[in-house]
N, C-alpha and C positions, 0 to 999 in steps of 0.2 A: 027450163029446169033449174032449180036452185042447187047451189053447191054448198056443202057444209065442210068447213075446214076445222079439224080438231088439232089443237096445239097442246102438247104435253108440258108439264112443269119443267122438264129437262130442256126442252126446246126454248122455253121462255128464258131460262137461266143462261143458256148459250147466247141468245140474241142480246140479252142485257150485258153479258160479259164482253161480247164483241163491240157493242156500242160504247162501253166504258173504255175499252182499249183504244178505240178510234178517237174519242174525246181527249184522252191523255196524250195520244200521239200528236194530235193537232195542237194542243196547248204547248207541248214540248217544242215543236218545230217553230212556233210563233214567239216563244219566249226568248227575248234577246238579253243575254246576261252581259254583253260587252258594254264597257263604259268608255266614252270618248275622253281622250287625254288632251289637256289644254296646253301642256308644256310650260305652264306657269310655275314659278318657284313655290316651294313649300311655304305656307304662311307662317310667320313668326308668332309664337305664343307670347302674349304680354301678361306679365304678372306684376301686380302692384303691391309694394311693401311700404311701411312707414316706420319711423323711429319712434319709440315710445319710452315713457319714463314712469316709474312708480316712486312715490314719495311717502314717507311715514315718519313718525317720531318714536324713538325707542323709549324704554321705561325711564331712562335718565334725562329725557327731554332733548336728546340729540337727534337732529334731522338725519334720516337715512334715505338714500335713493338708489335706484337701480335702473339701468337702461336696457332696452331690448329691441329686437327686430320683430315686426308683426306683419304677416304670420312668421312664426319662429321656424317653421319647416316648409319647404317647397319641394314637391315631388315632380320630377321630370322624366321623360323617356330619352333613352340614348339616341343621339342623332337629331333630337328635336330642337330646331332653332328657337331661342328664347330671348326675350327682352325683359330685364328687370327694371321697373320704374319705381324708384325709391324716393319717397317724400320725407323731408325732415320736418317733424312735428315738434319734438323735444330735443334739447341739447343744441349747442351752437354748431358743432362740427363733428362729423363721424367719418374720418378716413377709414376705408375698409379694404379687405382683400378676401377673395374666395380661394382658400388654399386648394391647390391641386388643379384649378381651372385657369389660372393665369389671369384672373379678373381683378382689377383694382379700380378704386374710385373714391369719391368723397361726397358725402351728403351734408348739406348745410340747412339750417333751420329756415323754413319757409320756401325752400327750393326743391326741385325734383331732379334727381340724377338718373340717367338712363344708361345702362350697360347691356350689351348684346353678346351672346356667345352660343355655341352649339356643343353640349357635352358629348364626348365620344365614348367615355368609359363608365360603366356602372360603378356606383360607390356612393359614399356619404362625404360631402365636402363642406367644411365649416366656413360660414360667413362671419368674419371676425372684424369687429370695430377695433382700430388701432389706438383709439383714445381711451376706451373703457376696457382695459385688459384684465383687471383683477378687482378684488373687493375694495382696495384703496382708491380706485378710480371709478367707483359705482358700477363695476362690472362683475364678471365678464359679460360683455355684450356679444353674444354669439347666436347665430341661427344656423340652419342646416339646409343644404341643397342635396336632395337624395335623387340619384340618377338610377333608374331601373333598366 
């Protein structure tokens, strides 16, 4: 004798719902969200800057020039170890200070100066060239370190 099984739509929906719950439960229990820690120190971010110069002649024939840091603004995260690698392209010497961060150095034409620091407080810190401080010295040569 043959047996006939009648399945209603409601029973099909119930079986599908149970199967979906089982699939989700299995996926959840097998999903490993943990990450292994290596204990390695946080990698230092390296940012490259250059010294730049603009030259032109005014309407009286006088040569004018201005120096700058390029890029002019660097954005960092608080607590992020950073290394500024600054290459002298124009100008013989650019002694500099980053006010508020205690960073000092000097960039010479054709050489690269590297300074490292970790900013702890959010804010905007000026990167000032001590040679080009105002218009009479082809300045001001200023950049900005923005700490978020």
